[in-house]
Every structure is written in C-alpha cells, then in structure tokens.
N, C-alpha and C positions, 0 to 999 in steps of 0.2 A: 862579174861586176855588169854583165847583159843580163843576166836573170834577174837582178837588182831592179833595173831598170824596166824590166818588163812589170814584175810586182810591183813598182810605183805604177806604173801608167796604167795597170788595172783598177790599183788601188784607185785612184784618180778618176778612171771613167764611173766605176761604181760609185763614187762621193757625186760625181756631177748625175747620174741618174738618178740618185736617192732623192737631190736635190730638187731637179726635175718635177719627179714624182710629187713632191712635197707640195710645192708650187702649184700644180696642177691639180691637187687635189686640194689646195687650200682656197684656191679659185673656183674650184668648182662647190665647196662649202658658199665661198660669198656670193656666187652667182642662183644657188635656188634658194638661198634666207632672200635674195631682194627677191625673183619671182614669188615665193610664197611672202612678202610685204607687199608688193603690189597688188595681187589674188586679192588678201584679203581687206585691203583699201577698197579696189573695185565692188569688191562685195559686200562692205561698209554703204560707200554711194549709194549700189543700187540700192538697198536695204532703206534707204535713207531716202532715196528720191519717192521711192514706193509708199511710205509712210508719211512723206511731208502732205502730200492733198486731202489724206487722211484726217491728219492733225489740223491743216487748214480749215477743213469743212467741221472738225470738232468746234474748234476754236467759235470759224463764223457761228454758228447753231448759241453756243452758250452766250454770245454777246447776244444775239436778239433775246434771248431766254430773261440774261440780267438788263436789261434797257427793257423790255417790253416790250418791242417793234413792231409793228404789224405789217402787211403786205406792201400796204398805201407810202409806209416812211419809207421803206428797202427796196420798194419799184423805183424810190424819186431819186435812189443811189445808184441807177442801173443804167447801162447805155442802153440807148431805143433804137432798133434796127428797121430801118424806112427801106417798103415798101418801092421800088423801080416804079413799076405803073401796073394797073388795074383795069379790067374791062368790066362794065357793067351787061343785063342782060340784052342790052339793043346793042352791044357792039364796040360801044362808046369809051376808048381810053382814059383814063384818065389819074396822073402823078399828085394830085393835089391829097395831102395825110388823112384831111377832114373829109373830104369824100371815100380815102378809102375806107376810112374806119367803118363813116355810116352805111356806106357798102356790104361792108361783113357785118356788123348789125345788126341793118336787116336780112339779108340771106340766113344768122343764124336763128335770127329771132323765129322766119318761118319758117327754117328746119325741125326749133324744139320745141313748137306753137302744139297745145293739146289738142291734139283732135278727135278725142272721146270723150263727150260728154259728161260731165259727174253728176249722178243722178240727186237730187235737192232733197228728196225725201229719206235718205239713208243717216240712220240716228246711229250717232258715236258716243262709244261708251268710254270715257276716260278710263284708264288701268288705275288699279291702287299704288302708285310709287312707293308708299311705306313698305312695300312686301317687297322690292326691286332691292336686289342684295348689290351692293355699291362695288367698283372695277376694284381689282385690285394690280398690283405693278407686275407681279406675273403674268394677269391678261395681256395686260397691254404691249408687255414683252414681247409674246408668245405672237399676239396678231401683228405687231411689227418684225416681225423673221418670217410670216407667212406670207408678208405682201409682195405681191410680183417686184423683185428687183429693175433696175434700169430703167424708170418710169418716168414720164417726162414730169417734173415738179410744178405749183401749182405759181398765184404769183407770188410765194416771199421764198421760193428758190429751195425748199427744202425739200430734198427724197426723206423716204421710209427707212432705206441704208444711213443717209446722215443722222437720221434720230438716231439711230441705235447705236454708231459711231460713238454721239454725243455721251452716251454714258446713263449713270444715274441720273444726274441733273434732269438729263430731257423726260425719262421717264418720270421722275415724280410731278413735272411740271404737266406731263398728257395724262396722268392717272386722276390729277385732282382738279386739271380740266375738263377731265369727261365726267368727273364725282358732281361739279357743280354745274353741268349742265343737266346730268342724270335730278338733280335737288329741284333747279329753277324750271328746266324744262325750256330755256332758253340756249340757241345755238348761237355763235356768233358770225357776225354778218359776212365775216369777209369771210366766210365757210362757204358760200353761198356766189364767191367771187370766182373766174377762172382765167385762166391765160391761153389764151388761142395764138397760137402761131400760125397764122398765113406762111403756107409753101411753093415758091411757084414751081408752075409746071411748063414745061417748052411748048409742048403741045396747046394751051390755052392759057394765056397769061391773064 
C-alpha cells in the first residue's frame, strides 16, 4: 500500500513538473515573439522617420516644378527672421529692419564691387553655338552628384541633394532649362539673386 502511494506521489510530481515546464516554454515563446514584434515595429518607425524628410523634400520640389514657382513666390510663404540689432561703421546701433537691410546692402555692395577695371579695347568674339552639343540628362545627374552636400540653398531653398531626391522629373526639367539657356544665351534673372543670412556674433553685433 505504501509503495502504491509513493508511486502515485511520484507520478503527480512528474506531471506537475511537466506542466510547469510546458507553461514556462509557452511563456518564453510568447515573450520572444512580443520582443520580435516590438523590435520590428521600432525598426519600421525609425526607417519611416529617416525616409519622411526625403519624401517631404521630394514633394516640395515636385510641387515647385509643377507650379513653375520662382524664388520670389516661394519666399513669400516663408517666415522671415528678424535681426535684433545691428551696428554701423560709426558704432550706432539700430533695430529698424529697413535700416538693417540698407546697411547689409551697402556692406555687400562694397565687398563685391569690381576693383579691377575692364579694358575697353578688348574685342570679344561670340562663339558658334551651332556646334555646341546639348546637355544630356546623365551629365546633369553627374553634376548634381558631384556638387558638395549640405550647402546653404538659395532663395528657393532647394539644394542639390533635394534635386537628386526629386528624381527624373527634376532632371528632365533641369536638362530642358540648361539647353534652353544654351540656345538663347539668356540666364534667368532669379539666378542672379542670392540669399544672405546675417549671423550674429557676440563680439561685434
């Protein structure tokens, strides 16, 4: 009788151990699956965050190409930063926006003014544009790739890497634009404009 009781007790212990092991295995499998799902979700979210700026840049450029907006139209919709104050050559400080703009205009005009007189007796011969080969899309793509990255954009806020992200529509538009300039000899007036950002310096505001 005692032997039977011992056997039953051992059997119950074995059953309990097996059940516990099975439960532990199931819990571990569930936890591992949850971890895999969470990690996968984090990776997807990070990837979407990394791709989102590029998609926004691409959409921004394509909208410009579709609407044929120029730098002036684009700039109207952008927030303008104001300079707190500026000091002229006489040490006078001003916070008036018009005065600050005039001071910047005067400074950069004198900075980039021609100092070497151009001889008037030089005879220029116009090149024969009929023999000049047209620009190809592959050439434009290579030029964009060769341009330095992370450089400040112009008034239209478009950089070379943004044009590359925009893909074929931007390359088609640029190639057509360059060939039109080559044909007519006329450069868009917007290309002569530049955006100058005055950076505050603590030592000399």
